[in-house]
C-alpha positions in Angstrom: -31.0 -5.9 -13.6 -28.3 -3.9 -15.0 -24.9 -5.5 -15.4 -23.1 -2.3 -13.8 -22.5 -2.9 -10.1 -20.9 0.1 -9.5 -21.5 3.3 -11.2 -19.4 7.0 -10.3 -20.1 10.2 -11.6 -18.1 13.2 -11.2 -17.2 12.1 -7.9 -15.2 15.1 -5.8 -14.1 15.2 -2.1 -12.9 17.8 -0.4 -11.2 18.3 2.9 -10.7 21.4 5.1 -7.2 20.9 6.4 -6.3 21.9 10.2 -10.4 22.9 10.9 -12.3 20.5 13.3 -15.8 19.4 11.9 -18.8 19.5 14.3 -21.9 19.5 14.0 -22.5 22.1 17.1 -20.3 24.5 18.9 -19.9 24.7 22.8 -19.8 28.0 24.6 -16.2 27.6 25.1 -15.5 26.9 21.3 -17.5 30.0 20.7 -15.5 32.2 22.8 -11.9 31.1 21.7 -13.1 31.4 18.2 -14.1 35.0 19.1 -10.4 35.5 20.7 -8.7 34.2 17.7 -10.8 35.8 15.2 -8.7 39.2 14.9 -5.5 37.4 14.8 -6.6 35.3 11.5 -6.5 38.6 9.5 -3.1 39.3 10.2 -0.7 38.9 6.8 0.4 35.6 7.9 -2.7 33.8 8.1 -3.4 31.3 5.5 -6.8 31.7 3.5 -9.6 29.1 2.8 -8.0 27.9 -0.4 -4.9 27.2 1.5 -7.1 25.0 3.6 -8.9 23.3 0.9 -7.7 19.6 -0.2 -9.7 17.8 -3.0 -9.0 14.4 -2.4 -10.6 13.1 -5.4 -12.1 15.7 -8.4 -14.3 14.6 -10.9 -13.8 11.0 -10.8 -16.1 8.8 -13.0 -16.3 4.9 -14.2 -17.9 1.8 -14.4 -17.6 -1.7 -12.8 -19.2 -4.6 -14.3 -20.9 -7.2 -12.3 -18.5 -10.2 -11.9 -15.2 -8.0 -12.5 -12.1 -7.6 -10.2 -10.7 -4.2 -10.7 -7.4 -2.9 -9.2 -7.0 0.5 -7.8 -3.6 1.7 -7.6 -1.4 5.0 -7.3 1.1 6.5 -4.8 0.1 7.4 -1.5 -2.1 10.4 -1.3 -3.7 9.6 -4.7 -7.0 9.3 -3.2 -7.7 5.5 -3.3 -8.8 5.5 0.4 -10.9 8.0 0.0 -13.0 6.6 -3.1 -13.4 3.5 -1.3 -14.5 5.0 1.9 -17.3 6.8 -0.3 -18.1 3.6 -2.1 -18.8 1.8 1.3 -20.4 4.8 2.6 -18.2 5.6 5.7 -17.8 9.2 4.5 -20.1 11.5 1.9 -18.8 12.9 -1.3 -18.6 16.9 -1.6 -20.0 16.5 -5.3 -20.9 13.9 -7.7 -23.3 11.1 -7.5 -22.3 6.9 -6.9 -24.9 4.1 -7.7 -24.4 0.6 -6.3 -26.2 -2.8 -7.5 -25.8 -5.4 -4.3 -24.6 -5.6 -1.1 -21.2 -4.2 -0.2 -18.7 -5.6 2.4 -15.6 -3.6 3.0 -12.3 -3.9 4.6 -10.8 -0.6 4.4 -8.5 -1.1 7.6 -7.9 -3.1 10.2 -10.9 -4.1 12.1 -13.4 -2.2 10.4 -16.8 -2.2 11.3 -15.8 -4.2 14.8 -16.9 -3.1 18.2 -13.8 -3.6 20.7 -15.8 -4.3 23.6 -17.6 -7.3 21.9 -16.0 -10.7 21.6 -15.0 -12.1 18.1 -17.9 -14.5 18.1 -20.3 -11.1 18.3 -18.5 -9.4 15.8 -19.0 -11.9 13.5 -22.7 -11.8 13.9 -22.8 -8.1 14.2 -20.7 -7.6 10.6 -23.1 -10.0 9.3 -26.3 -7.9 10.4 -25.2 -5.0 8.8 -24.3 -6.5 5.8 -28.2 -7.4 5.8 -27.5 -11.4 6.7 -29.9 -13.7 8.5 -28.4 -15.5 11.7 -29.0 -18.4 10.0 -27.0 -17.5 6.8 -24.2 -16.1 9.1 -24.0 -19.5 11.4 -23.7 -21.5 8.3 -20.5 -19.7 7.4 -19.3 -19.4 11.0 -16.9 -22.3 11.1 -15.6 -21.4 7.7 -14.7 -18.1 8.8 -13.1 -19.5 12.3 -11.0 -21.9 10.4 -9.9 -19.1 8.2 -8.9 -16.8 10.7 -7.2 -19.1 13.1 -8.6 -17.6 16.1 -10.4 -20.3 17.9 -8.6 -20.1 21.3 -10.1 -16.2 21.4 -13.4 -16.5 20.1 -14.8 -15.5 23.1 -12.4 -12.7 24.0 -13.3 -8.8 23.4 -11.4 -7.9 20.2 -9.9 -5.0 21.9 -7.5 -7.5 23.6 -6.2 -9.5 20.1 -2.9 -8.1 18.6 -3.3 -6.5 15.2 -2.6 -9.8 13.2 -5.5 -11.6 15.0 -7.5 -8.5 14.2 -6.7 -8.3 10.8 -7.1 -12.5 10.2 -10.7 -12.2 11.8 -11.6 -8.9 9.8 -10.9 -10.4 6.7 -12.3 -13.4 7.0 -15.5 -11.8 7.9 -15.5 -9.7 5.1 -14.6 -12.4 2.4 -16.7 -15.0 3.6 -19.9 -13.4 4.4 -20.8 -13.2 0.7 -21.6 -9.6 0.0 -22.0 -8.9 -3.9 -19.3 -6.3 -3.9 -16.5 -6.8 -2.1 -14.3 -3.5 -1.5 -10.8 -4.1 0.0 -7.9 -1.8 0.6 -4.2 -2.3 1.3 -5.0 -4.1 4.3 -3.1 -7.3 3.7 0.1 -5.6 4.6 -0.6 -6.1 8.2 -0.4 -10.0 8.2 2.5 -11.7 7.6 3.4 -13.5 4.6 1.7 -16.7 4.9 -1.8 -14.9 5.8 -1.1 -12.8 2.5 -1.0 -15.6 0.4 -4.3 -17.1 1.9 -6.1 -13.6 1.5 -4.5 -13.4 -2.0 -6.2 -16.8 -3.0 -9.1 -16.1 -0.8 -9.9 -13.1 -3.3 -9.4 -15.0 -6.5 -11.8 -17.4 -5.4 -14.3 -14.4 -4.7 -13.9 -13.3 -8.1 -14.2 -17.0 -10.0 -17.6 -17.2 -8.0 -18.7 -14.1 -10.1 -18.6 -11.5 -7.4 -17.5 -7.8 -8.0 -14.0 -6.9 -6.2 -12.6 -3.4 -5.8 -8.9 -3.8 -4.8 -6.5 -1.1 -3.6 -2.6 -2.4 -3.3 0.7 -1.3 -4.2 1.8 -4.8 -4.8 1.6 -4.8 -8.6 2.1 -8.4 -9.0 -0.8 -9.2 -7.1 -2.7 -6.8 -9.3 -1.4 -8.2 -12.0 -2.2 -11.7 -11.0 -5.9 -11.1 -9.8 -7.2 -8.4 -11.7 -7.9 -7.7 -15.7 -8.5 -4.1 -15.5 -7.1 -1.2 -13.1 -7.7 2.6 -12.5 -4.8 4.5 -11.8 -5.4 7.7 -9.5 -2.9 10.6 -9.0 -3.6 13.9 -7.5 -7.4 12.7 -7.1 -8.3 12.4 -10.7 -8.1 9.3 -12.7 -5.0 9.2 -14.8 -5.7 6.1 -16.6 -8.1 3.1 -16.7 -8.6 0.1 -18.4 -6.1 -2.9 -19.5 -4.3 -3.7 -16.3 -0.6 -4.1 -18.0 -1.2 -0.9 -19.4 -2.2 0.8 -16.2 0.7 -0.4 -14.3 2.9 0.7 -17.2 1.7 4.2 -17.1 2.1 4.1 -13.4 5.6 2.7 -13.6 6.2 5.8 -15.9 5.1 8.2 -13.2 7.3 6.5 -10.5 10.4 6.5 -13.0 9.7 10.1 -12.8 10.3 11.4 -9.4 13.4 12.0 -7.6 16.2 9.8 -6.2 15.7 12.0 -3.0 12.9 13.4 -1.1 13.1 15.4 2.2 10.4 16.6 4.2 11.9 19.1 7.0 8.3 20.0 8.2 7.6 16.9 10.7 4.0 18.1 10.5 3.4 17.8 6.8 6.0 14.9 6.1 4.5 11.2 5.2 3.7 9.0 8.2 1.4 8.4 11.1 1.5 7.9 14.9 4.0 5.3 14.5 6.4 6.8 12.3 7.1 10.3 10.6 10.0 10.3 7.5 12.7 13.0 7.4 14.2 11.8 4.4 14.8 9.2 1.9 17.7 9.0 -0.6 19.1 6.5 -3.1 22.9 7.8 -3.8 25.8 7.0 -5.8 28.8 5.4 -3.6 31.3 7.6 -2.3 33.5 8.7 -5.0 31.4 7.6 -7.4 29.2 10.4 -9.9 26.3 8.2 -11.1 24.7 4.8 -9.8 25.8 2.5 -12.5 25.6 -1.4 -12.7 29.3 -1.6 -11.5 29.0 0.8 -8.7 25.8 -0.2 -6.8 24.1 2.4 -4.6 23.5 3.9 -1.1 20.0 3.9 0.3 19.6 6.4 3.2 16.6 6.8 5.3 15.5 9.1 8.1 12.7 9.4 10.3 11.0 10.0 13.6 10.0 7.0 15.8 6.9 8.1 17.8 6.2 4.8 19.3 8.3 3.4 22.1 8.9 -0.2 23.3 8.6 -2.2 19.9 10.4 -4.4 17.8 11.2 -2.0 15.1 12.5 -2.6 11.6 12.6 -0.8 8.5 12.2 -3.1 4.9 12.5 -1.8 1.7 11.3 -3.6 -1.3 13.1 -2.4 -4.9 11.0 -2.2 -7.7 11.9 -2.5 -11.5 10.0 -0.2 -14.0 7.2 -3.0 -15.0 6.1 -3.4 -11.4 8.6 -6.7 -10.5 10.0 -6.6 -7.0 13.7 -7.2 -7.7 14.5 -8.0 -3.9 13.2 -7.4 -0.6 16.1 -6.3 2.3 15.2 -5.4 5.9 17.0 -4.1 9.0 16.1 -5.0 12.7 16.3 -1.6 14.6 15.6 -2.6 17.8 14.6 -6.0 19.6 13.4 -7.0 22.8 10.8 -4.1 22.5 13.9 -1.4 23.3 13.2 0.9 20.4 13.3 4.5 21.4 11.5 7.8 20.7 13.3 9.8 18.6 15.6 10.4 15.1 17.0 7.4 13.3 18.7 7.0 10.3 19.2 3.6 8.8 22.0 2.9 5.7 22.0 0.2 3.4 23.8 -0.6 0.5 23.3 -2.2 -3.2 25.9 -4.3 -4.5 27.7 -3.6 -7.6 27.1 -5.9 -10.5 23.6 -7.2 -9.4 21.4 -4.7 -11.4 20.7 -4.8 -14.7 20.5 -0.9 -16.5 17.0 0.6 -16.1 14.8 2.6 -14.1 13.9 1.3 -10.5 11.7 2.8 -7.6 11.7 2.1 -3.7 9.2 1.1 -1.1 9.8 1.4 2.3 8.1 -0.3 5.2 8.1 0.1 9.0 7.3 -2.8 11.0 6.9 -4.7 14.4 7.9 -7.8 14.8 9.1 -8.1 11.5 5.3 -9.3 10.9 3.2 -6.2 11.0 3.5 -3.0 9.3 3.2 0.3 11.2 3.6 2.6 8.1 4.6 2.0 4.3 5.5 4.4 1.5 5.5 3.1 -1.9 7.4 4.6 -5.0 8.5 7.1 -2.9 12.0 7.4 -4.7 13.1 6.3 -7.9 16.6 6.1 -9.6 18.5 5.0 -13.1 21.2 2.5 -12.8 23.4 3.5 -16.0 25.1 1.1 -18.0 29.1 0.9 -18.3 31.5 -1.1 -20.1 33.3 -2.1 -17.3 34.0 -5.6 -16.8 31.7 -6.2 -19.8 34.1 -6.0 -22.7 32.5 -3.7 -25.1 29.0 -4.3 -24.4 26.8 -1.5 -23.8 23.4 -2.5 -24.8 20.7 -3.3 -22.2 21.5 -7.0 -21.3 18.5 -9.5 -20.9 17.3 -10.8 -17.6 16.1 -8.9 -14.7 19.6 -8.7 -13.2 22.9 -8.4 -14.5 25.2 -10.0 -11.7 29.1 -10.1 -12.7 30.0 -13.9 -12.1 33.2 -15.6 -11.4 34.5 -17.6 -13.9 37.5 -20.1 -14.8 38.5 -22.3 -17.6 40.8 -24.7 -18.4 42.8 -26.0 -21.7 44.3 -28.8 -23.3 46.5 -29.1 -26.7 44.6 -32.5 -27.5 41.1 -32.5 -28.8 38.9 -35.7 -27.5 37.5 -37.3 -30.7 34.6 -38.9 -30.0 35.2 -42.8 -32.0 32.6 -44.2 -33.8 31.2 -47.8 -32.8 
């Protein structure tokens, strides 16, 4: 058997923006299309090229059996599209994929689950989809339930599960039914911190067992720990691949080139989903300051439309250094007692001075519910440079060692007499 588990050659995927894909047209749809046709030919109509989006363009790579490979890149880079093609959820427009082994996928919460079936029934359904015999599934059943922690709801239809319960059971099924190839998208963010830790530990066990893992994540620390190799996607093409440390450095460089403020005046094309739609994200110097320095600190401004009522809505930011280290996490509870309202919110936070070292940083923004479940997340969306100064530092203008550079409070005392140590 060949050592290659996944072989991808010239893979491309094209989408038509704003067009409904259907295998057939009803009479009503045909009549509506005929009425609209003359108006599409005016000067304001968009061309076919304007409506074409290439999510992937000529992607080629190999993954060996037993490798765990990270797939990284900013939002919209093509990561999820790649995994959907590898999981046979969607077909490529061009190119080919060869897969040697059984594939288990976890691309979004509850992938492959039937809402009307119970948790118990979905476990056996997923195992059957993977080609496993009922006895094989039964042998893993107790282990799956113990990992997911959903024993009380085992015979409840999964449509009544919370997003956290859904996530735990979906991951437990994907990880424990032992496919030769495990494909995992950035779904771990749905769970709480304790469950994320369990998932990362389980993926490490999977890799050590010799199975192949393709892991999409914005958590560079997790990618570094789990993966030896990585692939960086940028606008649908492979920008870098190889050693995980080198690829993460390449990703950090692209993040550093981004602006410190981004605005999306058109809500229809702004980043977001059915929960949140962004308006702007800015990192600015404090009032009356020209630049962001180690002394000045910075101001974070986030504007967004909340599209979902009656949630315990929160907004959290991760500040990440150029080499992928998360410097800190900070969050703000926007509403409690499920009193969030539909409409525009602006969240403002301040990074204090005398905290960050000089260098480049980027911001990840996460909107959540109950401070546990992710509603929308965008990573590396803006970046900024903290400039060095000599204020309060004497004449030291070099970049000091350490990931932070706090200005601590010090004091000293003095005596004219020296305390001499007497020899015995």
